[in-house]
N, C-alpha and C positions, 0 to 999 in steps of 0.2 A: 649373545650371538653376534651383536653388532660389533663388539670389540674384535672378534676373530676376523670379521670382514674388513674392518679398518686396518688391521695388521697386514692383511693380504694386499690391500690397495696401496699401502705405504711401502710394500716390498717392490712395487713396480720401478721406482727410480733406481733401486739397487741393480736391477737387471741391465741397465744401460751404463753402469759403472764398469770400468775395465778391471779385469782380474777378480770379479766378484762371483765367479761360477760356483765355487764351493760354498761361498758365504750364503748364497740364496738357499742352497740345500740345508745349511745349518739353521737358517731362519725357519725353514719349513719343519725341521725337526722340533724346534722350539714351539712352533705353532701346534704341532701334533700333540706335544705333551700338555700344552695349555688346554687344548680341546679335550684331551682325555680326562682332565681333572674337573671338567664341568660336572656340577651336581645333576644327576639325571633321575627324574621321577618317572618310573617305568610305565605307570598306567596312563598318564596324560601328557599333553604338551607341556614342556617346561622351558626355562631360559627364554621367556618371551621378550622380544625387543622390537618395537615398531612393527615390522611386517614379518619378522623372522621368529621361528621357534624350533623346538627340537623334541622329537619323541624317539623311542628306541629305534624305529625304522630309519629315520633320518640320521640318527647318531652313528649307527654302524656304517652307513654308506658314505657319510662325510669323512669319517675316520679312514675308510678305505681309500677315498679320493686323495686325501692328503698323503697317505702312505705310498700310494702308487706314484704320485708326482715326485716324491722324494727319490724313489727308486728309479724313476725315468731319468732324473738328472745323473744318478750314479751310473746308469747303463749307457749314457750318451757321452762317454769320455772322448770318443773319437772326434766328436764335434769340437770339443775343447782343444784337442791337440791340433786339429786342422784350422781352428778359428773360423769355421764355416757359418757365417751369419749368427754368431754365438749370442749376441745381445738380443737379437730379435727372437731367437729360439727360447731364451729364458722368459722374455716378455710374453710370448705366445703361451708358454707353459703356465705362468702365473695367471694370465687372463683366463685360460681354460679352467684352472682350479677355482677361480672366483666364480665363473659361470656354473660349474658343477656344485659348488658350495651353496650358491643361491638357489639352484634348482631343487636341491634336497631340503633346503630350510625355509623357503617361503611358504606362507599359508594361503596366499591368494592364488586361485586356479589360473587366472590370466597371466600373472607374473611367472607362475610355474611354466606355462606354455612358452613365454618369452625367453626364459633362460634355457629351457629344454631345447629350443631351436637355436638359441645363441651359442650353445656349446658346439654346434656343428661347424661354425666358422673357423675357430682355432684348429679343430681336428683336420679340416680340409686344408688349411695352410700347412699343417704338419706333413700331410701326405704329399701335397703337390710341391712343397718347398724343399723337404729333406728326403723324399722318396728316392729309391735307387734306380728304377727303370723308367723308360719313356712312357710306359703304359699307365703311369701314375695319374696322368690327366684324365684318362678314361675311368680309372678307379674313383677319382674324385667326383666325376660327373655321376657315376652310378650312385655313390653315397648321397650326393646332393639331391638327385631327382627322386630316388626311392623315398627319401625322407620327406621331401617337400610335397610330393604328390599326395601323401596322406595327412600332412599336417594342417592343410587348410580346412578339411572337414572337422578336425579337432577344434580349431579356433571357432568355427561356426557353432559347434556344439557347446562350447564354453559360453559364447554370447547368448545362445538360446537359454541356457541355465540361468544366466544373469538376468535375462529378460523376465523369466518366470519367477525367480526367487528373490531378486534384488540384492543378492550377495553371492559371492563365490568363494567364501572361505572353505578350505578343504575340510576343516573340523565339522562344519555344520552340514556337510553333504549327507551325513548318515541319517538325518531326519527326513530325507526325501527318497522316494522310490519312483522312478519313471518307467512307464510302459510304452516306449516309443522305439520302433525298430531303427529308424534313421539315427536317432541320438545314440543308441547303443553301438551301432557299427561305426559311426563317425568318431565316437570317443575312444573306441578300442583299437581301431586299425593302426593309428599312428604308433601306439606302443608295441603292437605286434610286429610292425616292420622294424622298429628299433631293436627288438629283442635278439635276433630276428626269427620269425616263425618260418617254418618250411614253406616254400612257394614264393616267399618274398625275401629270401635269404641271400640272393645272388650277389648283392653289393658287399657282403661281409668278406668272403674269401678274396675277392678282388682287392678290397681296401687293405686287408691284412698283408697280402703278398707284396703290394707295392709300397706300403708304409715303412718308414724307418723303425728302428726298435722301439723308440719312445712312442711313436704313433700306434704301433701294434699293442704296446702295453696299455695305453690309455683306452684304446678301442675295446680290447678284451676285458680289461679290468673294470672300467667304469661305464663306457658308453652303452654297453648292452644292458647294464643294470638300470639305466634310466627308464627303459621300457618296463621292466619288472616293477620298479618303484611306482611309475604312473599307473600301472594296472592295479597294484595293491591299493592305491589311493582311490581310484575311480570305481573299482568293482562294487564298493559299498553302496554307491549311488544307483547302480544298475542291477540290483539283486534279482528283481522279478524277471527282467529280460534274461538275466544270466541263467536262471533255472531252465529257461526254455531253449536258449541258443548256445550255451557253453559247450554242449556236446560236440558241436562242429569243430571248435578249436581243440578240444581234447583229442578227438580222433585224428585231426591233422597233425597234432604235435606227437602223438604216439607213433603213428605210421611214418611220419616224416623223420622222427628221431631215429627210428630203426633203419630207414632207407639211407639217411646221412651217415649212420654208423658203418653201413656197408660201403658207402662211397669213400670213407676214410681209407679203406684198404686199397683203393685204386690210385691214391695220390703218390706222386713221386717228388713233390716239393714239400720240405719239412713244414714250412710256414702254412702252406695250404692245408696240410693234414691237421695241424693244430687248430686252424680256423674252422674247419668242418667239425672237429670234435667239440668246439664251442657251441656250434649250432645244435648239436645233439644234446649237450647238457642244458642249453637254454630251452629246448623243446620240453624237457622235463619240468622246468620252472613254469613255463606257460601253462602246461597241463595242471600242475599243482595249484596255481592261482585260480584256474577256471573250475576246479572241483568245488570251490567256494566253501571249503571247510577249514577247521582250525589247523589240522595237520598240514594241509596244503599251503596255507599262508605262511606257516612257520617254516616248513621245509624249504619253500621257495626262497625265503629270506636267507636262511642259513646257506643254501646252495649258491645263492648269488654272491655272498661274501667269500665263500670257499673257492668258487670258480674264479672270482676276480684275482685272488692271490695266486692260484694254481696256474691259470692260463697265462697270466703275466710272467710267471716264472719260466714257463715253457718257451715263451717268445724270447726271454733273455737267453736261455740255453741255445736256442736256434741261432740267435745273433752272435753268441760267443763262437759257435762253429763257423758262422758266415765270415766273421772278421779274420779267421785263420785261413779258411779255404776259398773264400770269395765265391762260394756256390751254396745254394740251398738244396741241391739235388741229393736224394737219398743215396744214389749210387756213388757219388763222390765223397759223401760223409761217412762211408763205411769204416769199420775197424778203428774207431776213435779211442777204444780202450788202450790200444798200443801207445798212443801219444799222450793222452790225458787220463790216466787211471783215476785221479781224484775227482775229475769232472764227471766221470762215469758214475760215481756214487751219487752226485747231485742229480744227474739224469734219472737215476733209479728212484731217488726219494721223491722227486717232483712228479715223475710218471706214476708212481704208486699212489700218490695223492689224487692224481687225475682219474685213476680207475677206482676211486673211492675205497682205498684201504684204510683201516683204522691206524692212528687215531685222528685222521683228517676231518675237517669240517664237512667235506664232500660226503663222507659216509653218513654223518648225522642227517645232512640234508636229504640224501637219497632215501634213507630209511623212512624219514617223515613223509617224503613224497610218495613212496610206495604204499605207505599206510593210507594216505589220502586217496590215491587212485583206487585202491582195493575197497575202501569204504564207499567209493562212488560206484564202482562196478567190478565184480570179480573177474569179468572177461578181459579187463585191461592187463591181467596178470601175464598173458602170453607175450604181449609187446614189451612189457616191462622186463621180463626175463631176457628177451632178445637184446634189448637196449643195454642192459647191465652187462650181459655176457660179451657183446661186441665192443662195449666201451673198454673192458679189460683187454679184449683182443687187439684193438688198434693201438692201445698204449704199449702193449708188449711188442707188437710188430714194429712200432717206431723205435722203441728202446733197443731191441735186439738187432734190428737192421743197422742202426747207427753205430752201436758199440762193438759188435762182433764182426767177424768176417775178415777178408783180406783188405787191407787198406789200399787206397788209390795211389798208384805210383807217380802220378803227376805232382804230388805234393813236394815242393822244392825247398820251402823254408817254413819254419814252424816255431811257435813259442808256447810255453806252458800256460796254464791258467794263472791269472794275477790274483793277488789277495783281494783287490776291489771286486772282482767277479765272484769270488767265493763268498764274500760278505753280502753281496747283492742277492745271491741265491739263498743264503741263510736267512736274510731278512724277508724273503718270500715264504720260506718253508716254515720258519719258527712260528709266526702268528697263525699260520694255517693249521698247525698241529697242536699249538698251546691253547688256542681259544676254545678247544673242546672242553677244557676244564671250567670255562665260564658259560657253558651252554645254557645253564638255567636262566640267565638273563633273557636269552632269545626266546626260550620256551614259554615265557609268561607275558610277552609284549602285547598279544592280540586282545 
């Protein structure tokens, strides 16, 4: 694990070299294949080195992080053309990747907290530095204060555990079970805001709408998964409390997911609609983890990987339209099938994955989550039906509104899709639908 970290650290000087934009991407591809070839022991932690290790949960999420960072560089060609603080952008991206890598691979709970919060800084710089509208400062503040408000209790909770047990290795937490209300709430809230759970989700649409395409991709692809990863790790420690209080989060996530799905139909901004759909999907993940059963843990992990690829792909599509029309409004983006028929196919493929059509990972994840909800209580069926139905509804709404209809006559110049963009979309879609063949790895990790 240390060798991967070293490779990333030594990529930082490359970022400040002139004309090394695509070289950084190639190095990340190399890193990706090196990491894929790690020997993985599925039952336990493996690849131990100093403070780092890897189990199947970390492995999938680190792989996703590297992959999304590669695609972020590919999507940000406009920065390369305009030379807009290019070296700092690359440095920011590699630094963010290092932070994410460390978050997913450290074994020490305090270090996990440190890198969990550390990944906030490069994201904030991405939004404020390369965002499009003046409101990006406000979006950055929302992101910062929502996250920091609940992260201090998490730190205190970690110190309390260390004080009691004298070690905070994540692997050993399973030998302890606490029955403390304050510890339970302080450990969980930080992850619920990061996910984001309904009621504390307001920073997400703000941040997404103001962020550049790379910021949106990393936010949707990885930052939301940090919360899920933290919950999966911490829930083992809080089982007794979980059996008493998890019902609160399950109810909030089911009702909130349904309400947010309805809210998607009210959006007129493409990015805003995709951001709200992320909240709806993540509410399913929260509920699945909170049911505390095998299917729930498994389904939430699969859906996190699936949603990371799918949501990132949707933000790429939105950006491709934005680069042509300089607007994210649904009304102006109408009738795109007339201009870019090939792009219409990619809209369809990625939208269909978003509504959990086979053979995408989202389908496997949602089936597992529905299993877990129903084994928890049959009454959750009603909300699950509504969430699944409306998730297909707003995906179709977005697709049909953008692709069909009369196009906006204000369009004065236009260019077709580039091969880079088609490749970018294919690299989102292929893993999302090919990984289903290797679903057995995920099914036995717990």
